[in-house]
Backbone as CSV, one residue per row, in Angstrom:
resi,resn,N_x,N_y,N_z,CA_x,CA_y,CA_z,C_x,C_y,C_z
1,MET,10.990,-9.584,11.072,10.472,-9.876,9.752,10.674,-11.358,9.455
2,ARG,9.776,-11.893,8.706,9.843,-13.295,8.335,10.947,-13.536,7.318
3,GLN,11.327,-14.779,7.201,12.366,-15.177,6.262,11.922,-14.929,4.823
4,THR,12.855,-14.473,4.002,12.610,-14.263,2.582,12.927,-15.553,1.831
5,PHE,12.041,-15.926,0.907,12.294,-17.089,0.057,11.579,-16.873,-1.261
6,GLU,11.767,-17.788,-2.197,11.161,-17.659,-3.517,10.363,-18.908,-3.850
7,ILE,9.223,-18.701,-4.513,8.397,-19.813,-4.960,7.869,-19.472,-6.357
8,ASN,8.113,-20.340,-7.292,7.678,-20.130,-8.686,8.090,-18.761,-9.232
9,GLY,9.269,-18.315,-8.860,9.763,-17.039,-9.353,9.225,-15.821,-8.621
10,ILE,8.444,-16.030,-7.588,7.889,-14.926,-6.804,8.614,-14.864,-5.466
11,VAL,9.123,-13.689,-5.141,9.774,-13.526,-3.848,8.700,-13.369,-2.774
12,VAL,8.878,-14.094,-1.682,7.960,-14.024,-0.549,8.698,-13.316,0.587
13,ASN,8.038,-12.320,1.143,8.593,-11.488,2.214,9.906,-10.810,1.818
14,PRO,9.908,-10.098,0.687,11.155,-9.428,0.292,11.526,-8.340,1.290
15,ARG,12.797,-8.053,1.349,13.252,-6.932,2.177,12.972,-5.659,1.380
16,LEU,12.119,-4.829,1.925,11.719,-3.585,1.268,12.298,-2.404,2.028
17,SER,12.622,-1.345,1.310,13.112,-0.142,1.970,12.019,0.409,2.886
18,LYS,12.427,1.176,3.857,11.503,1.699,4.864,10.323,2.446,4.235
19,TYR,10.575,3.199,3.191,9.527,4.001,2.566,9.113,3.443,1.204
20,PHE,9.235,2.136,1.035,8.941,1.509,-0.253,7.545,1.856,-0.750
21,ASP,6.567,1.819,0.122,5.188,2.089,-0.283,4.752,3.520,-0.001
22,SER,5.705,4.429,-0.014,5.375,5.861,0.054,6.447,6.668,-0.685
23,THR,6.961,6.086,-1.756,7.992,6.733,-2.571,7.474,6.894,-3.996
24,PRO,7.468,8.114,-4.525,7.045,8.283,-5.919,7.906,7.422,-6.847
25,ASN,7.259,6.755,-7.776,7.990,5.855,-8.668,9.107,6.559,-9.424
26,GLU,8.903,7.835,-9.782,9.927,8.535,-10.567,11.162,8.909,-9.756
27,THR,11.082,8.792,-8.420,12.262,9.097,-7.608,12.958,7.837,-7.078
28,ARG,12.496,6.679,-7.462,13.127,5.430,-7.014,14.493,5.270,-7.667
29,SER,15.368,4.587,-6.960,16.694,4.325,-7.527,16.585,3.298,-8.654
30,GLN,17.539,3.322,-9.539,17.554,2.341,-10.624,17.701,0.925,-10.060
31,LYS,18.446,0.805,-8.994,18.636,-0.500,-8.344,17.291,-1.056,-7.853
32,GLU,16.493,-0.197,-7.215,15.192,-0.638,-6.724,14.259,-0.990,-7.884
33,LEU,14.268,-0.176,-8.924,13.431,-0.459,-10.087,13.844,-1.774,-10.745
34,ASP,15.136,-2.000,-10.891,15.620,-3.256,-11.496,15.179,-4.462,-10.673
35,LYS,15.173,-4.292,-9.376,14.835,-5.409,-8.485,13.336,-5.678,-8.404
36,PHE,12.506,-4.606,-8.477,11.084,-4.778,-8.191,10.114,-4.438,-9.315
37,TRP,10.517,-3.685,-10.325,9.546,-3.231,-11.317,8.958,-4.406,-12.084
38,CYS,7.647,-4.514,-12.034,6.874,-5.571,-12.709,7.257,-6.973,-12.261
39,LYS,7.694,-7.094,-11.018,8.028,-8.397,-10.443,7.160,-8.585,-9.201
40,PRO,6.188,-9.480,-9.283,5.286,-9.661,-8.141,6.015,-10.217,-6.926
41,TYR,5.466,-9.913,-5.789,5.975,-10.478,-4.544,4.797,-10.679,-3.599
42,ILE,5.029,-11.480,-2.591,3.986,-11.807,-1.616,4.496,-11.451,-0.229
43,VAL,3.645,-10.787,0.535,3.962,-10.464,1.921,3.041,-11.296,2.808
44,ILE,3.638,-12.077,3.691,2.852,-12.872,4.634,2.538,-11.986,5.832
45,GLU,1.246,-11.861,6.135,0.803,-11.017,7.239,0.067,-11.860,8.269
46,GLU,0.195,-11.451,9.511,-0.590,-12.084,10.562,-1.163,-11.001,11.455
47,LEU,-2.202,-11.331,12.163,-2.861,-10.366,13.028,-1.906,-9.935,14.132
48,GLU,-1.748,-8.638,14.261,-0.942,-8.088,15.346,-1.869,-7.307,16.257
49,GLN,-1.810,-7.611,17.513,-2.677,-6.938,18.478,-1.842,-6.418,19.640
50,GLU,-2.148,-5.198,20.046,-1.481,-4.608,21.197,-2.026,-5.209,22.482
51,THR,-1.171,-5.325,23.461,-1.656,-5.683,24.788,-2.439,-4.490,25.332
52,TRP,-3.213,-4.726,26.387,-3.944,-3.634,27.009,-2.974,-2.531,27.437
53,GLU,-1.856,-2.924,28.025,-0.888,-1.955,28.520,-0.324,-1.102,27.380
54,GLU,0.023,-1.739,26.247,0.535,-0.993,25.091,-0.518,-0.017,24.574
55,TYR,-1.733,-0.507,24.437,-2.848,0.308,23.962,-3.082,1.503,24.881
56,TYR,-3.178,1.230,26.164,-3.468,2.269,27.150,-2.385,3.347,27.144
57,HIS,-1.125,2.928,27.199,-0.026,3.899,27.265,0.127,4.679,25.958
58,ARG,-0.164,4.062,24.831,-0.101,4.778,23.552,-1.154,5.883,23.514
59,LEU,-2.354,5.594,24.002,-3.416,6.595,23.967,-3.292,7.660,25.062
60,LYS,-2.591,7.348,26.124,-2.383,8.331,27.193,-1.246,9.299,26.860
61,ALA,-0.334,8.880,26.004,0.840,9.694,25.683,0.492,10.783,24.665
62,PRO,1.201,11.902,24.746,1.011,12.927,23.718,1.364,12.356,22.348
63,PRO,0.754,12.749,21.279,-0.184,13.867,21.206,-1.621,13.467,21.528
64,CYS,-1.897,12.178,21.737,-3.285,11.756,21.998,-3.775,12.257,23.349
65,SER,-3.131,11.805,24.408,-3.490,12.184,25.776,-4.984,12.047,26.062
66,PHE,-5.561,10.906,25.656,-6.981,10.663,25.897,-7.253,10.454,27.380
67,THR,-8.472,10.747,27.788,-8.898,10.481,29.164,-9.195,8.990,29.298
68,ASP,-9.216,8.511,30.541,-9.555,7.107,30.782,-10.955,6.798,30.269
69,GLU,-11.857,7.755,30.393,-13.230,7.562,29.911,-13.238,7.327,28.401
70,LYS,-12.449,8.104,27.673,-12.388,7.962,26.215,-11.710,6.635,25.822
71,ILE,-10.702,6.208,26.567,-9.987,4.960,26.261,-10.879,3.755,26.508
72,GLY,-11.679,3.801,27.544,-12.545,2.675,27.864,-11.908,1.724,28.855
73,THR,-12.589,0.629,29.085,-12.121,-0.323,30.093,-11.257,-1.413,29.478
74,LYS,-10.457,-2.012,30.319,-9.624,-3.129,29.889,-10.501,-4.275,29.401
75,GLU,-11.594,-4.528,30.085,-12.492,-5.620,29.712,-13.066,-5.407,28.311
76,ASN,-13.515,-4.181,28.021,-14.046,-3.879,26.688,-12.970,-4.028,25.616
77,TYR,-11.766,-3.570,25.934,-10.666,-3.688,24.982,-10.357,-5.159,24.691
78,LEU,-10.269,-5.964,25.725,-9.961,-7.389,25.538,-11.069,-8.098,24.761
79,GLU,-12.298,-7.696,24.983,-13.414,-8.273,24.222,-13.298,-7.895,22.736
80,ARG,-12.899,-6.652,22.466,-12.711,-6.213,21.092,-11.587,-7.016,20.413
81,LEU,-10.504,-7.265,21.145,-9.412,-8.078,20.604,-9.885,-9.486,20.259
82,LYS,-10.697,-10.034,21.135,-11.241,-11.382,20.926,-12.079,-11.421,19.649
83,THR,-12.908,-10.409,19.449,-13.744,-10.326,18.245,-12.892,-10.150,16.999
84,GLU,-11.881,-9.283,17.071,-10.976,-9.080,15.930,-10.286,-10.393,15.551
85,ARG,-9.810,-11.115,16.560,-9.116,-12.390,16.295,-10.078,-13.404,15.673
86,TYR,-11.273,-13.472,16.194,-12.277,-14.393,15.653,-12.535,-14.068,14.172
87,ASN,-12.754,-12.794,13.864,-13.027,-12.379,12.480,-11.829,-12.631,11.571
88,TRP,-10.627,-12.389,12.076,-9.413,-12.651,11.294,-9.327,-14.136,10.942
89,LEU,-9.495,-14.983,11.936,-9.374,-16.425,11.701,-10.518,-16.970,10.848
90,LYS,-11.670,-16.341,10.908,-12.784,-16.750,10.060,-12.426,-16.517,8.591
91,GLU,-11.774,-15.400,8.320,-11.389,-15.049,6.945,-10.082,-15.714,6.524
92,TRP,-9.116,-15.746,7.429,-7.774,-16.260,7.134,-7.509,-17.452,8.054
93,HIS,-8.092,-18.597,7.699,-8.154,-19.763,8.585,-6.795,-20.306,9.013
94,THR,-5.738,-20.024,8.258,-4.407,-20.505,8.661,-3.788,-19.595,9.717
95,GLY,-4.405,-18.431,9.932,-3.825,-17.449,10.840,-2.986,-16.427,10.095
96,PHE,-2.741,-16.691,8.824,-1.935,-15.805,7.993,-2.734,-15.358,6.782
97,ARG,-2.341,-14.188,6.268,-2.933,-13.653,5.048,-1.776,-13.392,4.091
98,TYR,-1.976,-13.746,2.837,-0.932,-13.636,1.827,-1.307,-12.511,0.866
99,ASN,-0.549,-11.419,0.925,-0.834,-10.216,0.152,0.038,-10.204,-1.103
100,LEU,-0.601,-10.332,-2.258,0.091,-10.304,-3.547,0.223,-8.857,-3.985
101,ARG,1.458,-8.416,-4.224,1.728,-7.028,-4.591,2.698,-6.983,-5.766
102,CYS,2.722,-5.843,-6.458,3.665,-5.665,-7.555,3.893,-4.170,-7.770
103,LEU,5.142,-3.787,-7.895,5.481,-2.405,-8.228,5.369,-2.291,-9.744
104,ASP,4.192,-1.880,-10.209,3.905,-1.923,-11.644,3.271,-0.654,-12.189
105,GLY,3.307,0.415,-11.408,2.741,1.679,-11.869,1.253,1.817,-11.632
106,GLY,0.644,0.852,-11.006,-0.785,0.957,-10.697,-1.075,2.090,-9.731
107,ALA,-0.073,2.484,-8.990,-0.141,3.652,-8.103,1.148,4.439,-8.309
108,TRP,1.097,5.726,-8.129,2.264,6.565,-8.417,3.345,6.494,-7.348
109,ASP,2.981,5.997,-6.166,3.936,6.055,-5.055,4.028,4.776,-4.227
110,ARG,3.513,3.713,-4.762,3.548,2.460,-3.982,3.299,1.287,-4.909
111,SER,3.515,0.115,-4.351,3.210,-1.097,-5.108,1.700,-1.272,-5.198
112,THR,1.263,-1.993,-6.199,-0.159,-2.259,-6.398,-0.553,-3.483,-5.590
113,ASN,-1.681,-3.384,-4.890,-2.222,-4.528,-4.165,-3.017,-5.367,-5.160
114,HIS,-2.584,-6.595,-5.375,-3.286,-7.505,-6.280,-4.107,-8.547,-5.527
115,GLY,-4.371,-8.290,-4.259,-5.291,-9.134,-3.517,-4.701,-9.820,-2.305
116,PHE,-5.628,-10.226,-1.435,-5.291,-10.981,-0.228,-5.801,-12.399,-0.412
117,TYR,-5.010,-13.371,0.016,-5.353,-14.777,-0.189,-5.129,-15.551,1.099
118,ALA,-5.911,-16.602,1.257,-5.873,-17.403,2.487,-4.691,-18.357,2.538
119,THR,-4.121,-18.691,1.379,-2.969,-19.597,1.363,-1.918,-19.062,0.391
120,LEU,-0.704,-19.494,0.579,0.382,-19.124,-0.320,0.107,-19.637,-1.726
121,GLU,-0.430,-20.839,-1.819,-0.736,-21.432,-3.121,-1.755,-20.594,-3.886
122,GLU,-2.778,-20.096,-3.187,-3.780,-19.250,-3.839,-3.150,-17.953,-4.350
123,ALA,-2.232,-17.380,-3.602,-1.570,-16.142,-4.019,-0.702,-16.385,-5.257
124,VAL,0.015,-17.496,-5.292,0.844,-17.835,-6.444,-0.036,-18.073,-7.666
125,THR,-1.123,-18.799,-7.498,-2.063,-19.044,-8.595,-2.628,-17.742,-9.125
126,ALA,-2.974,-16.825,-8.233,-3.510,-15.526,-8.636,-2.481,-14.756,-9.451
127,ALA,-1.231,-14.815,-9.058,-0.162,-14.124,-9.808,-0.108,-14.650,-11.241
128,LYS,-0.239,-15.958,-11.392,-0.238,-16.560,-12.741,-1.472,-16.124,-13.514
129,GLU,-2.641,-16.196,-12.884,-3.894,-15.844,-13.549,-3.962,-14.370,-13.947
130,LYS,-3.313,-13.511,-13.161,-3.314,-12.083,-13.463,-2.203,-11.712,-14.450
131,GLY,-1.435,-12.709,-14.880,-0.366,-12.456,-15.837,0.837,-11.744,-15.253
132,LEU,0.995,-11.825,-13.928,2.129,-11.152,-13.281,3.421,-11.955,-13.416
133,ILE,3.267,-13.272,-13.663,4.453,-14.109,-13.899,4.243,-14.942,-15.148
């Protein structure tokens, strides 16, 4: 996980519990609510891609157990990765995407997604414009 830091009162890459985005709000601990309720945060994301070997072995293992025909060729897989990377970089030119989120009741069991931004500055500006800070 990336380093946690703060900018303009917004925590970037906070340490979240394992089931943070799949926990009903009414069952959260008071400590978690005090720390996160109505406090925006930003998660820095980057494209993660499996190697051919990881992909192949994941699909061959139970419960998937796909045939080689269904998995396809290594060449096709690598071409798909190349296209995914190209599209990611076209949208997120820095190589990173900044996801503005807030545990604010917008969903009953997870934080609300307040958008994806190409730069950290854009995400911070959006938090201000949306009245999150």
